[in-house]
C-alpha positions as CSV (number, residue, x, y, z in Angstrom):
1,X,14.7,45.1,12.2
2,X,14.1,42.6,9.2
3,X,17.0,41.8,7.5
4,X,16.2,43.6,4.1
5,X,15.6,46.5,5.9
6,X,19.1,46.3,7.9
7,X,20.6,46.1,5.0
8,X,18.8,49.2,3.3
9,X,19.7,51.4,6.2
10,X,23.3,50.0,6.2
11,X,23.5,51.0,2.7
12,X,21.8,54.4,2.9
13,X,24.5,55.1,5.7
14,X,27.0,54.3,2.8
15,X,25.6,56.6,0.5
16,X,25.4,59.1,3.0
17,X,29.0,59.1,3.3
18,X,29.9,58.4,-0.2
19,X,28.3,62.2,-0.8
20,X,29.4,63.8,1.9
21,X,33.1,63.0,0.3
22,X,31.7,64.4,-2.9
23,X,31.7,61.5,-4.5
24,X,28.8,59.1,-6.0
25,X,28.2,55.9,-7.2
26,X,25.0,54.3,-9.2
27,X,22.2,53.3,-7.9
28,X,22.7,49.9,-9.0
29,X,25.7,50.2,-7.2
30,X,24.1,50.8,-3.8
31,X,21.3,48.0,-5.1
32,X,24.2,45.6,-5.0
33,X,26.2,46.3,-2.0
34,X,22.3,45.9,-0.3
35,X,22.3,42.4,-1.7
36,X,25.6,41.8,-0.5
37,X,24.9,42.8,3.2
38,X,21.6,41.2,3.0
39,X,23.4,37.6,2.3
40,X,25.9,38.6,4.7
41,X,23.3,38.8,7.4
42,X,21.5,36.2,6.0
43,X,24.8,33.9,6.5
44,X,25.2,35.3,10.1
45,X,21.6,34.2,11.4
46,X,22.6,30.3,9.9
47,X,25.2,30.0,11.7
48,X,23.6,31.2,15.0
49,X,20.6,29.2,14.3
50,X,23.2,25.8,13.4
51,X,24.7,26.4,16.6
52,X,21.0,26.8,18.7
53,X,20.0,24.1,16.9
54,X,22.8,22.0,18.3
55,X,22.4,22.9,21.6
56,X,19.1,22.2,21.6
57,X,20.0,18.3,20.6
58,X,22.5,18.6,23.4
59,X,20.1,19.2,25.5
60,X,16.7,16.6,24.0
61,X,19.8,13.5,24.3
62,X,20.5,15.1,28.3
63,X,16.9,15.0,28.9
64,X,15.8,11.5,27.0
65,X,19.2,10.0,28.7
66,X,18.4,11.0,32.0
67,X,14.3,9.9,31.6
68,X,16.0,6.6,30.7
69,X,17.4,6.2,34.1
70,X,14.2,7.8,36.0
71,X,11.9,4.9,35.0
């Protein structure tokens, strides 16, 4: 599921919980909630990608270092 779809599903679930309690919020509030959720998901994704990139850099360095001794 893409971040936007996941964020929408989370906002929709929150809307259900709010409405089950007998309360309501405007559509703008749910749209804003979706954007906040998307931003959080994007931040988490970037953090994971940065970690993976660091690991790949370390592996590439180790391979290059090993190759220098292999020759």
